[in-house]
Structures are given as structure tokens and as C-alpha cells.
C-alpha positions, 0 to 999 in steps of 0.5 A, a space after each residue: 190453223 192459220 200460223 203467222 209470223 210478226 217480229 220486233 224491229 231492230 233499227 239497225 237491221 235492214 234484211 232478216 231471213 230466216 228459215 223456219 223448218 219446223 213448228 209443233 204443237 206439244 201437249 202436256 204429256 210431251 206429244 207434238 203435232 207438226 203445223 208446217 208442211 215443208 220449211 218457209 224462209 221469212 224476211 222479219 224486218 219489214 213486218 214489225 206490227 204486220 202479221 204474214 200467214 206462213 201456212 194453213 193446217 189442220 190439227 188434231 183436236 187436243 190441248 197443247 201447252 207450248 209451241 217447239 219452233 225450229 229455224 236452219 238458217 238465218 242471213 242478215 244485212 246490216 249497218 254496222 258501227 262504221 256505218 257499212 252495209 254488211 251481210 252475213 250468214 249467223 250461227 244458229 246457237 238454238 235451233 228450236 226454242 220451245 215457246 209457252 202457250 200462256 193461255 194454253 191453246 184447246 182444239 175443238 172439232 170444227 174451231 178454226 184457230 190462230 198461232 202467231 209467231 212473234 220474233 224479236 229481231 234485237 234477241 235474237 241476232 247477236 251482231 257484236 262480236 265478228 261472228 254473227 249469231 242467231 238465237 231465236 227469241 219468240 213469244 207466241 200466243 194461240 187462240 180460237 179466231 172467233 174470240 180474238 180481236 180485229 186488230 188480232 186477225 190481221 194480216 198482210 201479204 204482198 206478192 205476185 196476182 195468180 189468179 183474180 175474179 170479184 170475188 177472190 184474189 190468190 197472191 203468192 207471197 214474195 217473201 214465203 213463195 205460199 198462196 192465199 186466196 183472200 176474199 172480195 166484196 163491197 166493203 175491201 177498198 181499191 185504189 181510185 184508179 183499180 178495180 177486181 177487173 184492172 188487176 192483172 195475172 201477174 201484177 205486184 200487189 199488197 193485199 191487207 186482210 182479216 182472218 175470218 172466223 171460219 180460218 179463211 181470210 178476208 181482203 180489206 184492202 188492195 193496192 197494185 204497183 203499176 196500176 195493176 198491169 202485170 209485170 213482164 219476164 224482164 221486169 225487176 223490183 223489191 221492197 226494201 230500205 234506201 242505204 244510199 242517195 245520188 243527186 245532181 241540181 237537186 234531183 235524185 239521179 241513182 239511189 241503192 236499197 236493201 231488198 227486204 221482198 223482190 218482185 220479178 227478175 231481181 238481183 240475188 245480191 243484197 243491194 240493188 242499184 236503182 237509176 231514175 229518169 224523167 219517165 219514173 213515176 212516183 206514188 202511194 200504196 192505197 194503204 197509204 192514203 187511207 192511213 192519211 198520207 196525200 197521194 201527192 206527197 212522195 217524190 224525187 226530192 223526198 227520197 233519203 237514205 233510211 226510206 223504205 220504197 217500193 222499186 218496180 223497173 227493167 234490169 240493165 245491162 250492168 244490173 242496175 234497175 231502170 225504175 218505172 215506178 217508185 212508191 213509198 213504202 211502210 217500215 217499222 221503227 222502234 225508240 223510246 218517246 222523249 216526252 208525253 205525246 201532244 194534242 187530241 184525239 185523234 191527233 198527236 205529235 210525238 217524238 221518238 228518241 232512236 238509239 245510236 245503232 239505228 240506221 236513220 241515226 248513222 244514215 241522216 243523223 237522226 237522233 230524235 224522230 218527230 211522229 203524228 198520228 191521226 184518225 187511222 192510227 191503230 193501236 196494238 194490244 192494250 194500248 189506246 188513244 188515250 192511253 197513248 196521250 198518258 205515256 210518259 218520258 222513256 216508254 218504249 215503243 214500236 211504231 209502223 208508218 211512213 217516213 218523209 221529208 215534211 214541208 220544212 224539210 224535217 223527216 216526220 213519221 206518219 203512224 200507221 200502227 203503234 205498240 208499246 214495247 213490254 219489259 219482258 218482250 
């Protein structure tokens, strides 16, 4: 069994780290089978439409009707009603959530299966009072991998390369610390300047892949920081949301961001300060380029609060990071359509009404965010490109994509994945 975790985003949460201490399948007789070898700490807010694997485990043959998920800790960094960034440990009101499997899961000898756990942050965290609380709200699905659609089998891991060859890459997740090995074949895409030989052990990469019917992982795309060079012991960095920007003469000189994933010798503080210089480079991941964004679209002038970035640099004596490289990173946002999408497949234009609590609304006074789709946009669950065009005003959506300033200095979201939020979510 391959176990993956995803989430439904909450727009005022900058980071949500949850420790899952137990996962157990339960049969109709109440007997349980453990499928988590040890506790895993996962950052949920960065996932959105992306699934991250956290475990592969042998499971006894049998029929299972539910899954018990136990959470032992939850730490959240969010924007409060006054626009301040707050970090706190949430009290766990109900540690174990029993989630029905509908349909139930029948495991047979020699068959590889997938258990997907999707946290709903909006329903799990209560940030309304002075006391933070966390009550797990999880939707689960399980099936034989060979019976799942291509979208249901997609996974992504960002972290340090532990081993690399022409035929495989092993990455230790910067999030959970778990190592996963992906096969590499002729269909695996890499950045134009990269090759499997050019990626060094110790470098930071993002591997997008699919689960194969036999439970193995195949890399479909690999993008690397610092052109695949290994990070030194003195380097720091991470991926997260920009919270404040300092500019002079039209150029950004520094910014702070809340790291959702930490790379290298990163600070333990929820917020990191990043210093920019004339030698800092700016770029796009291969995933962003494949999603239709020009490689030169992200520059110093496009950095703003609410944007997701990846930072690699060196720690300074003051505890800041002197940035060597900054790349635009994907982020997940939720909102409701203001009107039916316009245009023709695959190129639609749409607008999302953001909730008042959104960090984009607080930081940049963005109440409505314009978005675009293209031939690379994927539609999750039962939604299709033609079905997307027929959606009406007020339809709730989750969009995983890239946020930039367009040529008219307006904010624009290029959608990589779009899913319709169901009423029971």
C-alpha cells in the first residue's frame, strides 16, 4: 500500500504542520491493521491538488471499511484579522478521526493499492478565538492502483537527492523526511540545462511522478535548484509564502517569508528574512515552464506579499539568508467564480472571488483574482475542460498554480490544476 496525503487549502493559513502518529485500516469486524511505521510530520498547506507520499507498507489481504487517522500535534502560522502573522500550537480536540471507506477496500494477494488522505484545513483548524484548536477533518479514498485514473496516481516530492543514476533518483522529502525512489526512463522530463548526470547528490529537486500498477514510482518530471548542484553545509533555504517586501528605487532589496518546507541549514523560526543582491538569480521550475509560463517571466520586480517562492542562499551572521537563487513556486488558493469562464478550450479566462480572510486580500487588497488556463491545465475528479466552461457564478474552486504580475501590473494566476469543491468537502 502507498499512503499519500493532500489538503483543501485555507487562504489565511501560511503554514500548517501536522504530526500523524497513526494510520490503521479497520475491517467490518473492528480489527485494525497498522499502515504507518512511525509518526510523520507533514506540512499540509502547500499541497492543495498535489499528493505527497508518506509511507509504503505491506498490508494483509482482507476487506476494510474504514481508516483510523491519529494526529498528535498541529502547529499553524496564519494571518490574523489585523493582518499580523501569528504562530501557535493548536490543541487537539479529537486525536483520532475514523473515516469511512466508500466504497470499501478489498486487498488481495499480490495487488498494490493506494490510500489517499485529504485534510480539509478550513474545517480542521478553528482560528476564531484566542485558543487554537485542531479537529481532523479528513476525506479518504482507497483503490487498487491499476484501477485509478492518471490524475489519482500523481504524486510530488521536494527534497534532497540521496542517490541519482540514469535509471532512478532517490529523494528525501524536505517535509516528512521520508526517502522515496523514482524510476527514470526516456519519458522523464528534465529542465533544458539538466541531465541525470548533471544532478548531484545533495542537491534540491522537485520530482513529479506517478504510481505504477506495481506500487513503484515513476518520475515524469524533475526540476532542480541551483542547476542541480549540491548544497553546502552553510546553505539555507526553503519554499513558502512571502509576507513582507522592502523595496528601494523600484527594486526589491529584501523580503520575509514563512517557510512551508526547509532546505539545508534553515532557520527554525517560522519567518525567514531574505537579502537580495545584484548576483541573485531568478527563475522558473521546469514544472512551471511545462505549465505554460515563460522561463523569463519571474524577476525581482515580480516579488510581492502572498506569492509562493523557493529560496536558496547562505546564512548570514544576523540570521538572514543571502539569496543566491529565487524561483517562483506553485501555491494553492480557493475561492468562488464571479462568472462563468470565458474563452474556448483550452484557453479560458476566469475570476475568483477570494474570502476576506485571504492573505492576498490582507496583504495586497486583492478581492478578485484573475486566472487563466491553457493546454497543460489539469482538471481533477469529474471536472473536465468543457465542464469547467459550464460552471456558473458562485461555484467554489481550488486552484493550484502560479501567481505573477502581468504586463499591465495586475495579479494573474496561471492554473496548473483546478478542482471543484463539493458541498460535502
